[in-house]
Backbone atoms as SQL, in Angstrom:
CREATE TABLE atoms (id INTEGER PRIMARY KEY, chain TEXT, resi INTEGER, resn TEXT, atom TEXT, x REAL, y REAL, z REAL);
INSERT INTO atoms VALUES
  (1, 'A', 1, 'MET', 'N', -125.274, -16.551, 259.073),
  (2, 'A', 1, 'MET', 'CA', -125.197, -15.144, 259.425),
  (3, 'A', 1, 'MET', 'C', -124.632, -14.324, 258.262),
  (4, 'A', 2, 'LEU', 'N', -123.726, -14.934, 257.510),
  (5, 'A', 2, 'LEU', 'CA', -123.129, -14.220, 256.382),
  (6, 'A', 2, 'LEU', 'C', -124.184, -13.925, 255.316),
  (7, 'A', 3, 'ARG', 'N', -124.964, -14.930, 254.976),
  (8, 'A', 3, 'ARG', 'CA', -126.033, -14.745, 253.986),
  (9, 'A', 3, 'ARG', 'C', -127.061, -13.732, 254.492),
  (10, 'A', 4, 'ASP', 'N', -127.398, -13.814, 255.767),
  (11, 'A', 4, 'ASP', 'CA', -128.353, -12.882, 256.366),
  (12, 'A', 4, 'ASP', 'C', -127.836, -11.449, 256.277),
  (13, 'A', 5, 'MET', 'N', -126.542, -11.259, 256.485),
  (14, 'A', 5, 'MET', 'CA', -125.946, -9.928, 256.414),
  (15, 'A', 5, 'MET', 'C', -126.121, -9.328, 255.019),
  (16, 'A', 6, 'PHE', 'N', -126.004, -10.164, 253.983),
  (17, 'A', 6, 'PHE', 'CA', -126.081, -9.672, 252.613),
  (18, 'A', 6, 'PHE', 'C', -127.506, -9.396, 252.128),
  (19, 'A', 7, 'VAL', 'N', -128.480, -10.152, 252.595),
  (20, 'A', 7, 'VAL', 'CA', -129.835, -10.008, 252.046),
  (21, 'A', 7, 'VAL', 'C', -130.840, -9.332, 252.972),
  (22, 'A', 8, 'ASN', 'N', -130.538, -9.267, 254.250),
  (23, 'A', 8, 'ASN', 'CA', -131.483, -8.711, 255.206),
  (24, 'A', 8, 'ASN', 'C', -130.984, -7.350, 255.711),
  (25, 'A', 9, 'PRO', 'N', -131.624, -6.268, 255.283),
  (26, 'A', 9, 'PRO', 'CA', -131.177, -4.939, 255.722),
  (27, 'A', 9, 'PRO', 'C', -131.374, -4.706, 257.225),
  (28, 'A', 10, 'TYR', 'N', -132.158, -5.539, 257.888),
  (29, 'A', 10, 'TYR', 'CA', -132.407, -5.395, 259.320),
  (30, 'A', 10, 'TYR', 'C', -131.549, -6.341, 260.155),
  (31, 'A', 11, 'SER', 'N', -130.620, -7.025, 259.510),
  (32, 'A', 11, 'SER', 'CA', -129.726, -7.941, 260.207),
  (33, 'A', 11, 'SER', 'C', -128.848, -7.164, 261.196),
  (34, 'A', 12, 'ASP', 'N', -128.471, -7.827, 262.280),
  (35, 'A', 12, 'ASP', 'CA', -127.568, -7.203, 263.254),
  (36, 'A', 12, 'ASP', 'C', -126.219, -6.874, 262.623),
  (37, 'A', 13, 'ASN', 'N', -125.861, -7.578, 261.562),
  (38, 'A', 13, 'ASN', 'CA', -124.560, -7.392, 260.910),
  (39, 'A', 13, 'ASN', 'C', -124.649, -6.572, 259.627),
  (40, 'A', 14, 'ALA', 'N', -125.811, -6.066, 259.285),
  (41, 'A', 14, 'ALA', 'CA', -125.994, -5.354, 258.021),
  (42, 'A', 14, 'ALA', 'C', -125.122, -4.108, 257.906),
  (43, 'A', 15, 'ASP', 'N', -124.819, -3.477, 259.006),
  (44, 'A', 15, 'ASP', 'CA', -124.006, -2.252, 258.962),
  (45, 'A', 15, 'ASP', 'C', -122.532, -2.516, 259.319),
  (46, 'A', 16, 'MET', 'N', -122.120, -3.748, 259.181),
  (47, 'A', 16, 'MET', 'CA', -120.747, -4.122, 259.506),
  (48, 'A', 16, 'MET', 'C', -119.742, -3.456, 258.558),
  (49, 'A', 17, 'TYR', 'N', -120.172, -3.217, 257.305),
  (50, 'A', 17, 'TYR', 'CA', -119.314, -2.580, 256.309),
  (51, 'A', 17, 'TYR', 'C', -119.908, -1.245, 255.899),
  (52, 'A', 18, 'SER', 'N', -119.037, -0.292, 255.595),
  (53, 'A', 18, 'SER', 'CA', -119.491, 1.023, 255.143),
  (54, 'A', 18, 'SER', 'C', -119.978, 0.927, 253.703),
  (55, 'A', 19, 'ASP', 'N', -120.663, 1.955, 253.238),
  (56, 'A', 19, 'ASP', 'CA', -121.143, 1.980, 251.854),
  (57, 'A', 19, 'ASP', 'C', -119.982, 1.929, 250.873),
  (58, 'A', 20, 'ASP', 'N', -118.887, 2.590, 251.191),
  (59, 'A', 20, 'ASP', 'CA', -117.705, 2.549, 250.328),
  (60, 'A', 20, 'ASP', 'C', -117.130, 1.137, 250.243),
  (61, 'A', 21, 'GLU', 'N', -117.067, 0.449, 251.367),
  (62, 'A', 21, 'GLU', 'CA', -116.553, -0.923, 251.380),
  (63, 'A', 21, 'GLU', 'C', -117.470, -1.866, 250.595),
  (64, 'A', 22, 'LYS', 'N', -118.759, -1.604, 250.641),
  (65, 'A', 22, 'LYS', 'CA', -119.721, -2.453, 249.925),
  (66, 'A', 22, 'LYS', 'C', -119.625, -2.302, 248.413),
  (67, 'A', 23, 'GLU', 'N', -118.960, -1.268, 247.944),
  (68, 'A', 23, 'GLU', 'CA', -118.768, -1.071, 246.504),
  (69, 'A', 23, 'GLU', 'C', -117.441, -1.646, 246.013),
  (70, 'A', 24, 'GLN', 'N', -116.617, -2.145, 246.925),
  (71, 'A', 24, 'GLN', 'CA', -115.330, -2.738, 246.542),
  (72, 'A', 24, 'GLN', 'C', -115.565, -4.074, 245.834),
  (73, 'A', 25, 'LEU', 'N', -114.722, -4.383, 244.855),
  (74, 'A', 25, 'LEU', 'CA', -114.873, -5.604, 244.056),
  (75, 'A', 25, 'LEU', 'C', -114.865, -6.855, 244.923),
  (76, 'A', 26, 'LEU', 'N', -114.009, -6.923, 245.901),
  (77, 'A', 26, 'LEU', 'CA', -113.926, -8.107, 246.757),
  (78, 'A', 26, 'LEU', 'C', -115.244, -8.369, 247.479),
  (79, 'A', 27, 'TYR', 'N', -115.850, -7.322, 248.004),
  (80, 'A', 27, 'TYR', 'CA', -117.142, -7.439, 248.689),
  (81, 'A', 27, 'TYR', 'C', -118.234, -7.881, 247.712),
  (82, 'A', 28, 'VAL', 'N', -118.259, -7.274, 246.533),
  (83, 'A', 28, 'VAL', 'CA', -119.289, -7.583, 245.528),
  (84, 'A', 28, 'VAL', 'C', -119.182, -9.046, 245.098),
  (85, 'A', 29, 'LEU', 'N', -117.975, -9.536, 244.871),
  (86, 'A', 29, 'LEU', 'CA', -117.790, -10.934, 244.482),
  (87, 'A', 29, 'LEU', 'C', -118.230, -11.884, 245.588),
  (88, 'A', 30, 'LEU', 'N', -117.851, -11.584, 246.817),
  (89, 'A', 30, 'LEU', 'CA', -118.258, -12.425, 247.943),
  (90, 'A', 30, 'LEU', 'C', -119.776, -12.456, 248.051),
  (91, 'A', 31, 'ARG', 'N', -120.415, -11.317, 247.902),
  (92, 'A', 31, 'ARG', 'CA', -121.878, -11.256, 247.975),
  (93, 'A', 31, 'ARG', 'C', -122.522, -12.092, 246.868),
  (94, 'A', 32, 'LEU', 'N', -121.958, -12.040, 245.665),
  (95, 'A', 32, 'LEU', 'CA', -122.491, -12.844, 244.560),
  (96, 'A', 32, 'LEU', 'C', -122.401, -14.332, 244.873),
  (97, 'A', 33, 'PHE', 'N', -121.295, -14.759, 245.436),
  (98, 'A', 33, 'PHE', 'CA', -121.139, -16.174, 245.787),
  (99, 'A', 33, 'PHE', 'C', -122.089, -16.591, 246.908),
  (100, 'A', 34, 'VAL', 'N', -122.170, -15.776, 247.941),
  (101, 'A', 34, 'VAL', 'CA', -122.969, -16.151, 249.110),
  (102, 'A', 34, 'VAL', 'C', -124.467, -16.124, 248.801),
  (103, 'A', 35, 'VAL', 'N', -124.935, -15.075, 248.154),
  (104, 'A', 35, 'VAL', 'CA', -126.369, -14.960, 247.863),
  (105, 'A', 35, 'VAL', 'C', -126.761, -15.936, 246.767),
  (106, 'A', 36, 'GLY', 'N', -125.951, -16.025, 245.730),
  (107, 'A', 36, 'GLY', 'CA', -126.207, -16.985, 244.669),
  (108, 'A', 36, 'GLY', 'C', -127.454, -16.679, 243.867),
  (109, 'A', 37, 'GLY', 'N', -127.901, -17.664, 243.143),
  (110, 'A', 37, 'GLY', 'CA', -129.076, -17.513, 242.294),
  (111, 'A', 37, 'GLY', 'C', -130.273, -18.249, 242.864),
  (112, 'A', 38, 'CYS', 'N', -131.265, -18.452, 242.028),
  (113, 'A', 38, 'CYS', 'CA', -132.522, -19.027, 242.493),
  (114, 'A', 38, 'CYS', 'C', -132.380, -20.493, 242.917),
  (115, 'A', 39, 'MET', 'N', -131.404, -21.191, 242.389),
  (116, 'A', 39, 'MET', 'CA', -131.204, -22.601, 242.740),
  (117, 'A', 39, 'MET', 'C', -130.029, -22.785, 243.716),
  (118, 'A', 40, 'ASN', 'N', -129.599, -21.699, 244.340),
  (119, 'A', 40, 'ASN', 'CA', -128.458, -21.741, 245.248),
  (120, 'A', 40, 'ASN', 'C', -128.707, -22.684, 246.413),
  (121, 'A', 41, 'GLN', 'N', -127.702, -23.496, 246.711),
  (122, 'A', 41, 'GLN', 'CA', -127.741, -24.355, 247.881),
  (123, 'A', 41, 'GLN', 'C', -126.635, -23.880, 248.810),
  (124, 'A', 42, 'PRO', 'N', -127.000, -23.084, 249.809),
  (125, 'A', 42, 'PRO', 'CA', -125.988, -22.457, 250.671),
  (126, 'A', 42, 'PRO', 'C', -125.073, -23.473, 251.341),
  (127, 'A', 43, 'ASP', 'N', -123.830, -23.071, 251.503),
  (128, 'A', 43, 'ASP', 'CA', -122.839, -23.882, 252.189),
  (129, 'A', 43, 'ASP', 'C', -122.796, -23.447, 253.647),
  (130, 'A', 44, 'THR', 'N', -122.427, -24.358, 254.511),
  (131, 'A', 44, 'THR', 'CA', -122.380, -24.031, 255.935),
  (132, 'A', 44, 'THR', 'C', -121.005, -23.524, 256.370),
  (133, 'A', 45, 'GLU', 'N', -120.008, -23.644, 255.497),
  (134, 'A', 45, 'GLU', 'CA', -118.660, -23.210, 255.839),
  (135, 'A', 45, 'GLU', 'C', -118.284, -21.964, 255.049),
  (136, 'A', 46, 'ALA', 'N', -118.003, -20.904, 255.750),
  (137, 'A', 46, 'ALA', 'CA', -117.649, -19.629, 255.108),
  (138, 'A', 46, 'ALA', 'C', -116.317, -19.708, 254.386),
  (139, 'A', 47, 'THR', 'N', -115.432, -20.603, 254.817),
  (140, 'A', 47, 'THR', 'CA', -114.112, -20.681, 254.190),
  (141, 'A', 47, 'THR', 'C', -114.208, -21.024, 252.710),
  (142, 'A', 48, 'ARG', 'N', -115.201, -21.790, 252.309),
  (143, 'A', 48, 'ARG', 'CA', -115.359, -22.127, 250.887),
  (144, 'A', 48, 'ARG', 'C', -115.723, -20.891, 250.068),
  (145, 'A', 49, 'TYR', 'N', -116.577, -20.054, 250.617),
  (146, 'A', 49, 'TYR', 'CA', -116.927, -18.796, 249.946),
  (147, 'A', 49, 'TYR', 'C', -115.709, -17.876, 249.860),
  (148, 'A', 50, 'LEU', 'N', -114.973, -17.804, 250.951),
  (149, 'A', 50, 'LEU', 'CA', -113.804, -16.924, 250.996),
  (150, 'A', 50, 'LEU', 'C', -112.720, -17.385, 250.022),
  (151, 'A', 51, 'THR', 'N', -112.504, -18.689, 249.940),
  (152, 'A', 51, 'THR', 'CA', -111.504, -19.234, 249.025),
  (153, 'A', 51, 'THR', 'C', -111.906, -18.978, 247.578),
  (154, 'A', 52, 'ALA', 'N', -113.146, -19.247, 247.245),
  (155, 'A', 52, 'ALA', 'CA', -113.631, -19.031, 245.871),
  (156, 'A', 52, 'ALA', 'C', -113.545, -17.551, 245.501),
  (157, 'A', 53, 'THR', 'N', -113.922, -16.684, 246.426),
  (158, 'A', 53, 'THR', 'CA', -113.872, -15.246, 246.175),
  (159, 'A', 53, 'THR', 'C', -112.437, -14.779, 245.976),
  (160, 'A', 54, 'ARG', 'N', -111.544, -15.212, 246.838),
  (161, 'A', 54, 'ARG', 'CA', -110.135, -14.831, 246.728),
  (162, 'A', 54, 'ARG', 'C', -109.538, -15.293, 245.402),
  (163, 'A', 55, 'ASP', 'N', -109.812, -16.539, 245.029),
  (164, 'A', 55, 'ASP', 'CA', -109.253, -17.079, 243.793),
  (165, 'A', 55, 'ASP', 'C', -109.780, -16.338, 242.562),
  (166, 'A', 56, 'LEU', 'N', -111.067, -16.040, 242.540),
  (167, 'A', 56, 'LEU', 'CA', -111.637, -15.296, 241.412),
  (168, 'A', 56, 'LEU', 'C', -111.067, -13.880, 241.371),
  (169, 'A', 57, 'TYR', 'N', -110.986, -13.238, 242.518),
  (170, 'A', 57, 'TYR', 'CA', -110.455, -11.873, 242.610),
  (171, 'A', 57, 'TYR', 'C', -109.033, -11.816, 242.053),
  (172, 'A', 58, 'LYS', 'N', -108.204, -12.770, 242.455),
  (173, 'A', 58, 'LYS', 'CA', -106.822, -12.801, 242.004),
  (174, 'A', 58, 'LYS', 'C', -106.717, -13.081, 240.500),
  (175, 'A', 59, 'SER', 'N', -107.637, -13.863, 239.971),
  (176, 'A', 59, 'SER', 'CA', -107.583, -14.170, 238.539),
  (177, 'A', 59, 'SER', 'C', -108.105, -13.014, 237.681),
  (178, 'A', 60, 'LEU', 'N', -108.921, -12.150, 238.258),
  (179, 'A', 60, 'LEU', 'CA', -109.503, -11.042, 237.503),
  (180, 'A', 60, 'LEU', 'C', -108.598, -9.816, 237.424),
  (181, 'A', 61, 'LEU', 'N', -107.741, -9.634, 238.411),
  (182, 'A', 61, 'LEU', 'CA', -106.928, -8.419, 238.483),
  (183, 'A', 61, 'LEU', 'C', -105.458, -8.701, 238.201),
  (184, 'A', 62, 'THR', 'N', -104.820, -7.778, 237.528),
  (185, 'A', 62, 'THR', 'CA', -103.384, -7.848, 237.293),
  (186, 'A', 62, 'THR', 'C', -102.712, -6.808, 238.178),
  (187, 'A', 63, 'VAL', 'N', -101.786, -7.263, 238.985),
  (188, 'A', 63, 'VAL', 'CA', -101.049, -6.383, 239.888),
  (189, 'A', 63, 'VAL', 'C', -99.611, -6.309, 239.387),
  (190, 'A', 64, 'PHE', 'N', -99.058, -5.104, 239.366),
  (191, 'A', 64, 'PHE', 'CA', -97.691, -4.929, 238.890),
  (192, 'A', 64, 'PHE', 'C', -97.013, -3.803, 239.645),
  (193, 'A', 65, 'LYS', 'N', -95.685, -3.783, 239.552),
  (194, 'A', 65, 'LYS', 'CA', -94.900, -2.697, 240.145),
  (195, 'A', 65, 'LYS', 'C', -94.673, -1.639, 239.089),
  (196, 'A', 66, 'SER', 'N', -94.933, -0.414, 239.473),
  (197, 'A', 66, 'SER', 'CA', -94.725, 0.715, 238.571),
  (198, 'A', 66, 'SER', 'C', -93.243, 0.903, 238.297),
  (199, 'A', 67, 'ASP', 'N', -92.900, 1.150, 237.034),
  (200, 'A', 67, 'ASP', 'CA', -91.498, 1.372, 236.665),
  (201, 'A', 67, 'ASP', 'C', -90.959, 2.685, 237.229),
  (202, 'A', 68, 'THR', 'N', -91.830, 3.671, 237.370),
  (203, 'A', 68, 'THR', 'CA', -91.380, 4.998, 237.787),
  (204, 'A', 68, 'THR', 'C', -91.091, 5.099, 239.277),
  (205, 'A', 69, 'ASP', 'N', -92.037, 4.628, 240.111),
  (206, 'A', 69, 'ASP', 'CA', -91.831, 4.788, 241.550),
  (207, 'A', 69, 'ASP', 'C', -91.812, 3.474, 242.335),
  (208, 'A', 70, 'GLY', 'N', -92.004, 2.345, 241.657),
  (209, 'A', 70, 'GLY', 'CA', -91.955, 1.052, 242.328),
  (210, 'A', 70, 'GLY', 'C', -93.187, 0.712, 243.144),
  (211, 'A', 71, 'ALA', 'N', -94.223, 1.540, 243.053),
  (212, 'A', 71, 'ALA', 'CA', -95.449, 1.291, 243.811),
  (213, 'A', 71, 'ALA', 'C', -96.227, 0.131, 243.193),
  (214, 'A', 72, 'VAL', 'N', -96.849, -0.666, 244.032),
  (215, 'A', 72, 'VAL', 'CA', -97.690, -1.765, 243.567),
  (216, 'A', 72, 'VAL', 'C', -99.022, -1.175, 243.106),
  (217, 'A', 73, 'THR', 'N', -99.415, -1.514, 241.884),
  (218, 'A', 73, 'THR', 'CA', -100.592, -0.922, 241.260),
  (219, 'A', 73, 'THR', 'C', -101.457, -2.013, 240.645),
  (220, 'A', 74, 'VAL', 'N', -102.748, -1.786, 240.653),
  (221, 'A', 74, 'VAL', 'CA', -103.685, -2.688, 239.985),
  (222, 'A', 74, 'VAL', 'C', -103.951, -2.135, 238.594),
  (223, 'A', 75, 'ALA', 'N', -103.764, -2.986, 237.597),
  (224, 'A', 75, 'ALA', 'CA', -104.024, -2.567, 236.213),
  (225, 'A', 75, 'ALA', 'C', -105.514, -2.642, 235.949),
  (226, 'A', 76, 'GLY', 'N', -105.992, -1.726, 235.159),
  (227, 'A', 76, 'GLY', 'CA', -107.369, -1.806, 234.696),
  (228, 'A', 76, 'GLY', 'C', -108.382, -1.131, 235.583),
  (229, 'A', 77, 'LYS', 'N', -109.603, -1.275, 235.153),
  (230, 'A', 77, 'LYS', 'CA', -110.744, -0.647, 235.830),
  (231, 'A', 77, 'LYS', 'C', -111.891, -1.649, 235.925),
  (232, 'A', 78, 'VAL', 'N', -112.739, -1.408, 236.920),
  (233, 'A', 78, 'VAL', 'CA', -113.961, -2.190, 237.085),
  (234, 'A', 78, 'VAL', 'C', -115.127, -1.232, 236.952),
  (235, 'A', 79, 'PHE', 'N', -116.068, -1.577, 236.082),
  (236, 'A', 79, 'PHE', 'CA', -117.251, -0.754, 235.874),
  (237, 'A', 79, 'PHE', 'C', -118.473, -1.528, 236.344),
  (238, 'A', 80, 'ASP', 'N', -119.282, -0.897, 237.162),
  (239, 'A', 80, 'ASP', 'CA', -120.528, -1.476, 237.648),
  (240, 'A', 80, 'ASP', 'C', -121.640, -0.926, 236.770),
  (241, 'A', 81, 'VAL', 'N', -122.132, -1.734, 235.852),
  (242, 'A', 81, 'VAL', 'CA', -123.127, -1.298, 234.871),
  (243, 'A', 81, 'VAL', 'C', -124.519, -1.568, 235.438),
  (244, 'A', 82, 'ARG', 'N', -125.260, -0.502, 235.688),
  (245, 'A', 82, 'ARG', 'CA', -126.606, -0.622, 236.255),
  (246, 'A', 82, 'ARG', 'C', -127.685, -0.528, 235.179),
  (247, 'A', 83, 'GLY', 'N', -127.367, 0.100, 234.071),
  (248, 'A', 83, 'GLY', 'CA', -128.331, 0.245, 232.992),
  (249, 'A', 83, 'GLY', 'C', -127.617, 0.636, 231.720),
  (250, 'A', 84, 'LEU', 'N', -128.298, 0.453, 230.620),
  (251, 'A', 84, 'LEU', 'CA', -127.737, 0.768, 229.323),
  (252, 'A', 84, 'LEU', 'C', -128.856, 1.320, 228.458),
  (253, 'A', 85, 'GLU', 'N', -128.674, 2.518, 227.978),
  (254, 'A', 85, 'GLU', 'CA', -129.719, 3.156, 227.194),
  (255, 'A', 85, 'GLU', 'C', -130.054, 2.317, 225.962),
  (256, 'A', 86, 'GLY', 'N', -131.333, 2.045, 225.799),
  (257, 'A', 86, 'GLY', 'CA', -131.804, 1.290, 224.645),
  (258, 'A', 86, 'GLY', 'C', -131.713, -0.220, 224.794),
  (259, 'A', 87, 'ALA', 'N', -131.275, -0.703, 225.949),
  (260, 'A', 87, 'ALA', 'CA', -131.158, -2.151, 226.158),
  (261, 'A', 87, 'ALA', 'C', -131.682, -2.521, 227.537),
  (262, 'A', 88, 'GLU', 'N', -132.311, -3.656, 227.605),
  (263, 'A', 88, 'GLU', 'CA', -132.798, -4.169, 228.884),
  (264, 'A', 88, 'GLU', 'C', -131.795, -5.198, 229.388),
  (265, 'A', 89, 'LEU', 'N', -131.042, -4.842, 230.420),
  (266, 'A', 89, 'LEU', 'CA', -129.992, -5.725, 230.916),
  (267, 'A', 89, 'LEU', 'C', -130.520, -6.845, 231.808),
  (268, 'A', 90, 'PHE', 'N', -131.550, -6.547, 232.581),
  (269, 'A', 90, 'PHE', 'CA', -132.055, -7.499, 233.558),
  (270, 'A', 90, 'PHE', 'C', -133.549, -7.722, 233.363),
  (271, 'A', 91, 'GLN', 'N', -133.998, -8.943, 233.658),
  (272, 'A', 91, 'GLN', 'CA', -135.408, -9.274, 233.491),
  (273, 'A', 91, 'GLN', 'C', -136.288, -8.661, 234.565),
  (274, 'A', 92, 'THR', 'N', -135.721, -8.469, 235.753),
  (275, 'A', 92, 'THR', 'CA', -136.490, -7.895, 236.858),
  (276, 'A', 92, 'THR', 'C', -135.708, -6.756, 237.486),
  (277, 'A', 93, 'ASP', 'N', -136.401, -5.949, 238.270),
  (278, 'A', 93, 'ASP', 'CA', -135.749, -4.873, 239.011),
  (279, 'A', 93, 'ASP', 'C', -135.484, -5.384, 240.420),
  (280, 'A', 94, 'ASP', 'N', -134.309, -5.977, 240.617),
  (281, 'A', 94, 'ASP', 'CA', -133.966, -6.613, 241.883),
  (282, 'A', 94, 'ASP', 'C', -132.600, -6.105, 242.338),
  (283, 'A', 95, 'ALA', 'N', -132.446, -5.888, 243.628),
  (284, 'A', 95, 'ALA', 'CA', -131.182, -5.369, 244.170),
  (285, 'A', 95, 'ALA', 'C', -130.031, -6.348, 243.962),
  (286, 'A', 96, 'ARG', 'N', -130.335, -7.622, 243.729),
  (287, 'A', 96, 'ARG', 'CA', -129.287, -8.630, 243.535),
  (288, 'A', 96, 'ARG', 'C', -128.764, -8.664, 242.104),
  (289, 'A', 97, 'ASN', 'N', -129.418, -7.942, 241.194),
  (290, 'A', 97, 'ASN', 'CA', -128.931, -7.862, 239.818),
  (291, 'A', 97, 'ASN', 'C', -127.621, -7.089, 239.803),
  (292, 'A', 98, 'ARG', 'N', -126.644, -7.597, 239.056),
  (293, 'A', 98, 'ARG', 'CA', -125.347, -6.931, 238.996),
  (294, 'A', 98, 'ARG', 'C', -124.663, -7.271, 237.689),
  (295, 'A', 99, 'MET', 'N', -124.048, -6.287, 237.086),
  (296, 'A', 99, 'MET', 'CA', -123.219, -6.528, 235.915),
  (297, 'A', 99, 'MET', 'C', -121.922, -5.747, 236.091),
  (298, 'A', 100, 'LEU', 'N', -120.821, -6.478, 236.113),
  (299, 'A', 100, 'LEU', 'CA', -119.502, -5.882, 236.264),
  (300, 'A', 100, 'LEU', 'C', -118.724, -6.091, 234.970),
  (301, 'A', 101, 'VAL', 'N', -118.065, -5.052, 234.526),
  (302, 'A', 101, 'VAL', 'CA', -117.198, -5.142, 233.356),
  (303, 'A', 101, 'VAL', 'C', -115.789, -4.779, 233.831),
  (304, 'A', 102, 'LEU', 'N', -114.875, -5.726, 233.701),
  (305, 'A', 102, 'LEU', 'CA', -113.493, -5.527, 234.131),
  (306, 'A', 102, 'LEU', 'C', -112.622, -5.405, 232.891),
  (307, 'A', 103, 'VAL', 'N', -111.888, -4.312, 232.807),
  (308, 'A', 103, 'VAL', 'CA', -111.021, -4.048, 231.666),
  (309, 'A', 103, 'VAL', 'C', -109.575, -4.119, 232.152),
  (310, 'A', 104, 'ASP', 'N', -108.807, -5.051, 231.592),
  (311, 'A', 104, 'ASP', 'CA', -107.409, -5.240, 231.973),
  (312, 'A', 104, 'ASP', 'C', -106.520, -4.916, 230.771),
  (313, 'A', 105, 'PRO', 'N', -105.933, -3.717, 230.740),
  (314, 'A', 105, 'PRO', 'CA', -105.118, -3.334, 229.590),
  (315, 'A', 105, 'PRO', 'C', -103.780, -4.075, 229.515),
  (316, 'A', 106, 'LYS', 'N', -103.308, -4.606, 230.624),
  (317, 'A', 106, 'LYS', 'CA', -102.035, -5.350, 230.618),
  (318, 'A', 106, 'LYS', 'C', -102.179, -6.681, 229.879),
  (319, 'A', 107, 'LYS', 'N', -103.302, -7.351, 230.075),
  (320, 'A', 107, 'LYS', 'CA', -103.544, -8.646, 229.433),
  (321, 'A', 107, 'LYS', 'C', -104.415, -8.522, 228.181),
  (322, 'A', 108, 'ASN', 'N', -104.916, -7.301, 227.920),
  (323, 'A', 108, 'ASN', 'CA', -105.848, -7.072, 226.800),
  (324, 'A', 108, 'ASN', 'C', -107.077, -7.973, 226.907),
  (325, 'A', 109, 'ILE', 'N', -107.673, -7.957, 228.104),
  (326, 'A', 109, 'ILE', 'CA', -108.837, -8.797, 228.371),
  (327, 'A', 109, 'ILE', 'C', -109.959, -7.941, 228.957),
  (328, 'A', 110, 'ILE', 'N', -111.167, -8.226, 228.490),
  (329, 'A', 110, 'ILE', 'CA', -112.369, -7.649, 229.096),
  (330, 'A', 110, 'ILE', 'C', -113.184, -8.817, 229.632),
  (331, 'A', 111, 'THR', 'N', -113.543, -8.739, 230.906),
  (332, 'A', 111, 'THR', 'CA', -114.332, -9.785, 231.546),
  (333, 'A', 111, 'THR', 'C', -115.660, -9.203, 231.975),
  (334, 'A', 112, 'VAL', 'N', -116.744, -9.921, 231.693),
  (335, 'A', 112, 'VAL', 'CA', -118.081, -9.492, 232.099),
  (336, 'A', 112, 'VAL', 'C', -118.631, -10.516, 233.077),
  (337, 'A', 113, 'ILE', 'N', -119.061, -10.029, 234.233),
  (338, 'A', 113, 'ILE', 'CA', -119.715, -10.864, 235.233),
  (339, 'A', 113, 'ILE', 'C', -121.126, -10.315, 235.381),
  (340, 'A', 114, 'LYS', 'N', -122.103, -11.160, 235.110),
  (341, 'A', 114, 'LYS', 'CA', -123.486, -10.700, 235.162),
  (342, 'A', 114, 'LYS', 'C', -124.309, -11.656, 236.014),
  (343, 'A', 115, 'ASN', 'N', -125.052, -11.100, 236.934),
  (344, 'A', 115, 'ASN', 'CA', -125.987, -11.874, 237.743),
  (345, 'A', 115, 'ASN', 'C', -127.368, -11.262, 237.529),
  (346, 'A', 116, 'ASP', 'N', -128.209, -11.988, 236.826),
  (347, 'A', 116, 'ASP', 'CA', -129.579, -11.560, 236.571),
  (348, 'A', 116, 'ASP', 'C', -130.469, -12.410, 237.461),
  (349, 'A', 117, 'HIS', 'N', -130.811, -11.884, 238.634),
  (350, 'A', 117, 'HIS', 'CA', -131.553, -12.677, 239.614),
  (351, 'A', 117, 'HIS', 'C', -132.958, -12.993, 239.124),
  (352, 'A', 118, 'LYS', 'N', -133.293, -14.258, 239.162),
  (353, 'A', 118, 'LYS', 'CA', -134.621, -14.708, 238.757),
  (354, 'A', 118, 'LYS', 'C', -135.219, -15.517, 239.881),
  (355, 'A', 119, 'SER', 'N', -136.494, -15.402, 240.059),
  (356, 'A', 119, 'SER', 'CA', -137.179, -16.196, 241.061),
  (357, 'A', 119, 'SER', 'C', -137.439, -17.580, 240.486),
  (358, 'A', 120, 'TYR', 'N', -137.136, -18.599, 241.258),
  (359, 'A', 120, 'TYR', 'CA', -137.346, -19.968, 240.794),
  (360, 'A', 120, 'TYR', 'C', -138.821, -20.272, 240.627),
  (361, 'A', 121, 'TRP', 'N', -139.629, -19.765, 241.523),
  (362, 'A', 121, 'TRP', 'CA', -141.061, -20.060, 241.471),
  (363, 'A', 121, 'TRP', 'C', -141.729, -19.023, 240.641);
């Protein structure tokens, strides 16, 4: 049902999350794991997807307390790159294509996550 929710717009669960929630990094990472690539072998237990997503999410983001007001803050930004002028990012025009660029100024790290969906056949 989880995989169906992500790939089938007519699924009973397709509208379970709002459009804003679907743009959140946690949702995007979970969708990448669940949908997978052309050779994906789906798992029957959702807990494995949730654990992998949580662990990746935690490793990608730096959380710290602000010195000024003590508020918990996430360092950095996440950019969802859909196209780049003068460059072809993806081989096909598919809704599953995704490129995320995460910039973490606290660790001085830039991470790129790219899923270029290809048909196996």
